[in-house]
N, C-alpha and C positions, 0 to 999 in steps of 0.2 A: 504492499499500497505508498504511496507517496505521502511523503509526511507535508501538511501544508506548512509555510513561512508563516512565522511567530508576528504577526504583524497586531500593531496595538492598535490602529484606527486601519478604517479601511472608508472608503469614500464608493459609490455606485451610483453615478452619472448616470439617469436617463433623459436622455433629450428627445421631446417631441414637436414635429414642427408644424407651424402654424395654427398656436392655441392662446386664446386672451381671454382676460375676463370679462362678461358679456352679462348684459340684461338679464333679466329673468324670465321673458317671453318666451314660452315653448313653441310657436310657431316658428321662430328664428334661433334659438338656442338648444341644441339636441342636448347641453348639459341640465336642462329644465324639462324639456320633453320627454326623455328616457334619464331620468336621474341613475349616474352608477352608484352601487348598492354601497360597494366595498370604500370608495370612497367618501363618499358620505357619511359612513359610522364613520370612518377613520376619523375625521374629520369633528365627528361630537355632532352627525344631522345635520348640521350647515355647509352649504355650497357654497365657495366665493362666487359674487355678483358685482353688478356694477353700484349697488348702494351698500354691497359689504363685501369687502375687496381681501381684507385679514381674517381669515379664521383660525380659530387654534384651540385645540385640545390636547389631553394629556398625553397622547401618542403623537402628534402629529401637528404642523405648523404650515398655513398658504401665505404665504404674501402676493402682492403686485409688486410689479419691477416694471418701470418703463421701459417701454425699446425706440423709442422714437430718438433718442439718444444726441438731445437736444438740433435734432437735423429735419428741414424741413421734406416734406416729402412721405409716403406712406413705409415704413420700414420692411424690409427684406430680410432675405434670407442670408445671404453671402454676409452682409456688413453684422446682421446678428447674430449668428453664430460664430461667426468670428469671434464677434466683440463676450460672447459666452467665453468661449474657448481661449485664449488669450487675455485678457481683463483690461483689453483696451475698447475706448472709441474708435471702433475703425470706419464708421459712418462722419464723422468728426476728419480723420486720418484722410480722406480721399474725396470729404467734400459734398457726401453724396448718400444716398442709402443705394446698394445695389443688389441685385441677386437672379438666377437662386445661387450659382456658382459665384466664386471668389474674384475677386475685381483684381484683374492683373499683379498692378502692383501689390497687393494686400498679400500674395504670397510669401516673399521676403519677411515680412511680419509676422504671417501664423507659423512661420517654419523657425523663426528665432525664440518667440516669445507663448507655443501652445504648452499649453499646461502639461502635455507628455512630456516636452520637450523641458522645459522646467523643471521637473521632478527628477527627470537623466540629470541634468546636472547638478541639482543636492546630492544624489547617489544613483551613479550607476546600472546601479544592479536593481533596484524596486523595483518589482515586477507591475507592470499593467499591463492591459487589455481595452481590444478593442471588440465588443463581445459581440457585434453583428458578423452571421454569414454569408458570405454571396454566391450565387451561381458559376459554373464556368466562364458565361456568358462576361461576368465581369472582370473575368479575368485578360480575357481575351482582349476588351476594352484598356483594359489598364496599360497593355502593351501596345496600344496605340499610342502614337503622338498625338500630344496637343490635347490630352483628355482632361475634360471638366469632372472635379468633383466636387461635393459638398466637403465645407470646412473641417468637419470633423474626420470626414475622411480623409483630406487630404492632409491635415494635421496627425493621427495616425500613421499615416504615411511617411510625411517627414522625420518622423519621432524613430524609425525603424519598427515599429510594429507587424505583426507580421497580420492581413486580412487569411479570417477564417474560412473553410469552404466545406462543400457539401460533405465532408467525411469527419468536420468537429460537430456538424448537424447530428450526422449519425450518433456521436459519441455522448452526445450533451454537453458537449464542450463550446457551443454557440448558440445564439435565437436568432432563425430568420428575421427581416425586416420588417416583413410582413406579422411577427408573433407566432403562428400557427404553423407557418411552412405549408398553407394550401394551396398557394400561387406555385408550389416548384415544379410541379407538374408538368405547368405549362411552360417552364424556362429551362427545357431539354435534362429533367430530374425526376424522372417517374418513381424512383425508388428513396427520396428523401421522407423523411417520418412525418408525418403531420400527427401534430399534437395537441392538446387542449391550452388557450393562455395560461390556464392557471400552473399547468405544466413548464411553461415555459418560463413564468416568473423565478416557478422553481430552480428551474435550470442556471438564469442568471443569477440567483443568489449565490447557487454553487461555485459559476465563473469568478464572480464578486469574491468569495471567500478566500483565492488563492491570488488574490492582486489587491497593493496596495488601491490601487484607480483603475474603476473600471464602466467603460462609457458603451453604452447601446443608446441606437442611432430609430426615431421610427416616423417615418416622411408620411403615410399616407392618411394621416389628421389636417393634413394643406394642401390635400389632392382634395379630399372629400368639400371642403371647403369652396375651392375653385370650382366645381363641379354644382356646389348650393343642392347636394344629395343629402336630404337629411336617413334616407334607409343607411347609406355607405357611413354616415357619421356616428347615428347609432351605434352599428357595428364595429367602429372602429373605437369606441369609448366604451364599450363592452368588453374588446379584449384587453385595452387598456386597464381595466377597473378588474380584471381575473389578474393579469400579468402583475399587476400590482400587489393582491392579495397572495398572491404563490410567492413574489417575493418578501412582504411582507411576514409570513409564516414560516419563512425557511432561513433567513438572514438573522447572525448572531448582532442584536440594538446595541448591546453594551459596547462593541467597539465600530460599530458597519453606519456612517449616514447615507442615508436613502437621498437623492435632491433629483426632483423632475421641475424642468423649467421648457421655457422656448422660446424660439427667437422673435416672433412677434403675433398676433391677434389673425385670426381670419375663420378658423372651422366655429368660433363660437356665435357670431351672428351671420345664417347663412341666408340671408335675404341681397348679401353682395356679394360678388365674386371676388372682388379685389378683400386683399390685404387690410386689416383695420388698425386705427391708431390707440385701441387698446391697450390697458397692461396686458404683461403677460402674469401665470402664474409661478411661484416656485415652491413647488409642494415638499415639504421635508419630513420624515419620520426616522425612526432608528435612535442614533444618539444625536441629539439634538440639543442636550440640556450644556454643552463644551465648545457651543460653539458664537460665532456673530451675525447667524443667517439674520438675524432680527432688524441687523441692520444695515443690510441692501437694501438701497432704494433702484437700482438699476441692472441691465441685464449687462452692464461691464463691469461690475463690482462683485460677480459673483468668483469669481476664479480666486481674487486675494484670501476668499475667506476656506475653500475648500484648502488653498495650499497652508492656511493657516495650521485647520483644521487635523492635514496633515504631517504638521509640523514633527512630529514622536516620533515620527514613521519614520523619516529624511536624517541624512547625518546632519552636523551644523551647519550653519550657514557657509558662505566662501569667507568671507569677513571673521568670522569666530575659529574658524579653520585653521585662518591664517594665522592666527593669535596663537590658539595651541601648539599649532609649530612652529611657533619662534619661541612659547614658555619651555619647549620640549628639548631645545637645543642647549 
């Protein structure tokens, strides 16, 4: 049996594309058309809304984060996601919101400042994971020149993290981007195991138990928002809710901080096709008592809090290390 690393703290970061905090109108907001039961229970019976944005219970908290970043226009994925993963206001760096992929001049910014790279610089052997599994066609795409990747995928690749494939999916070492892997039969992998969203959550928790930081990304919510598809949005919510329930029932709550957030609003208002200016949620559960989560106000402020939470996992800061070396001479 492989011995798990003795990590005093772990972070599981679940990214959900295009989900904001909206009104309670059930005809436009799937959160109130088909309220996710586990999430509502986790938050003490109350879901966040535009009139009640900050919700907390004994087990979890959900706070609103600004995704506008002080920049004119509708928030977009490229700048929103890169702001989440670098702790920098990338919309302000390029002077606009941009998406869905990374703006070309942001690529070196993400390479140098993403959370994976930052942790590797602190301690090179720290175990990190990008938990999504990809079909073979994704790896063919990677082999092409000038490929365009979402910010999280690009950050993982830049930091040298391996992308997981169908074999990892079969062995329970990864989670499909659609959570259940129902779509894999249409992607050239009829042998890919289809599982429940609850079991996918348990798988994700097991991956997170082996790593100081684990990132999992889910994008179908943004598609449901653009399509204004209430049925798809409700299915996405149901799968996410069961995924979270599986994670919650399997994680070590004393060591693990689970954080879910988004890059911009969209699916919470199906009356429009476009993104919204609504705040996005930061949902947290697990070890929430020792972090500064409640001080975060915008999406570019998430990364520093996660790094601070993980500081017991890493070695001393570069400045401290130099001081220690000088005293040992």
